[in-house]
N, C-alpha and C positions, 0 to 999 in steps of 0.2 A: 444666488445661483451657484450650484456646485460646479467646481472647476477641476479638470483633470490636471494632476500635478506631476505624475511620473508613470512611465510604462517600463517594466523591467522583465527580463527573462526569468522564468520560473520553471526549471526543468525544460520540458518540451512545450511549455505553455507560456503565455504572457499574462502578467499581473499588472492591472491598471489601478493606480492609487488616486484618490480624490481628496480635495482639501477639507471635506467634512469627516474624514476618517474611513469612509466606505471604500470598497475595493471590488473589482470585477476580475475574475479569472477566465481567460479564453484559451480553449484548446483546439488544435487543428483536427479536422476530419479527413478521411481518405479522399473525399471529393474536392478537397482544396478550400473548403469553407472553414471558418472559425466559429465555434459556438461559445457563447459567454454566459456566465452565471455569477451571481453576487457571492459574497462571503469568502472568496478565495478558495472555494471547494468545500469548506466546512463551516461550522457555526462560529468558530473563533470567538474572542481573540485567544490565540494560543501562545506558546512559548517561541514558536518559530524554528524549533530544532528539526522538525519533520514537515513533510508535505503530503497532501493527497496525491496519489499517482495519476488519477483522473478526476474529473468533476463528479460530484455525487449523483448527478443526473444519469450517469452511466451504470450505477449500481444495479445489478440484476438479481442478487441474492444476498441477504443479510446474514450476520452471525447469529447462531442460536439453533434451537430445535428445528429440524426439518418437518414441514407439514406433510401429512400423508404417509409418513414412514413410521416404522416401529423401532424405537431405541436408536434413533439417528440424531446426530448433532453436527451442524455445519460450523467448523471452527474458524472459517475465514469469512472475508467479505469479497464478493465477486463484482468486478467491474467489467463491463462489456462494450468497450469501444470497438471499432472495426479491427478485424484480424490484421496483423502486421504493424499495428500502431506501436511506436517505440514506448517502452516502459521505463519511467524514471525511478531511480533509487529514492526511497522516501526520506532517507537521511544519510548522514555521514557514517562510515563504518569500514569494515573489511569483509571480504568474501570469507564465508565460513564453510559452506557445503555447496557443491555444484555437481549434480549427477542426474541420471534419468531414473525417475521413481515410477513404479507401476501405476499408482493412482494419480500422482501429481505431474507425470510426464517430465519435460525439461524443467528442472527446479533449481532455484538458487536460494541460499540463505545468507543474509548479511547480518553480521554481529555489530550492533551499534554501541556496545560497551555498557558501562553502568550509567544510568540516568542520574542527574544531579538535581532535578527539579520535579515538581508536580506530584501526582498521585503515586507514581512508581519510583520516586527518588530512592536511590540506593539499590535498585534492582537492575539486573542485566536485561537488555532488550535485543531481540532478534526479529528480523522480518523475513518472511518466506514468500517467494514469487513462484507460482505454479502454472503449468500448462503452456509454457512459452513455446513459440513457434520453432525455435532452434536452441541448442545449448547456449547458455549465457557466456559472453566473453570474459566475465569476471572470474578469475581464478581464486583458489583458496589463499587467503592472506592478502589478496590484492586490495589496495585502498580504494574506497568509493566515496565520492562526494554527493551530497544531496542534489538530485536532478540529473545525475549521470545516467545515460541509457544503459540498462543492464540486460536488455533483451527486447523481444517483440511479442505482442499478444498472439497467442496461438491456441491450438486445440489438441494438444498431446496428452497422453495418459487417459485417465477415466474422465473424459470431458464430453459434453454434449453441445458443442458450439464454442467458437472462439471467445475467450474471456481471460482475464487475470484473476486468479484466486490468490488473495493476499491474506496472510496470517501474521499476527503480531504475537510473539511469545515473550512473556515476562517471567523471569526466574530469579532466585537468589544467584549472586555472582558465582560462576563456575558450574552451576547445576545444568544438567541436560534438559533439552526440550522434552516435554511429556505430552504425547498424543493420547486422547481417550475418546474414541469415536462412539463408545457405548454411553448413551445418556443415562448413566446410573448414579450420577452425583459424585463420581470419582474425580480426582484432581486432574486438571488439564492446565497446561501453561499458556494456552492460547487465550487472549482476551479479545474483546470486541474491537476490531481495527478501526471502525468508524468512530467509536467513542474515544479511543486512544488518540486518533488523529485530530478529532475536534479539540482536544486539550493541548496537544503538542505541535499542531501545525501552525501556519502563519495566521 
């Protein structure tokens, strides 16, 4: 019989660990209920450096070409828990950019520094949080720990409903983020956030 061995805080969620190595991640909803799923949010096992901001069951739009559009590419992964839900930082780092963007609305970028493990070892990693309800309290150069609340889910900018648009940008150290919203095969620094977190989360 599988036994529960530990329950620990995991950002704004709870992570339950069992003696057979399995795990269940529970996250709160606005109605006061907790919703649980297995795998700690992703397929794992990962390095534990990062975490999914919300359970994968809340993903409303994946990374990749937009269907029904011409020459469009979705560079992020959208999570759609209830508006006002606290957003946890996916990993340790420092505030890099914090401003209102015409498309992204209230936006925060966290610089996670140079990765030392995995597929992107030796590369600089930054995470972008868009459409937040209010400006993030994280200032430029402010230290952030994995799980810290960096804002709340909102509907600002070019958004059609409350959600978190999360982007992961991987570059050579010191290089800028490169956006390429034209699906022309050009370079973009955004990688699939879900795939990245599957490798690097708990």
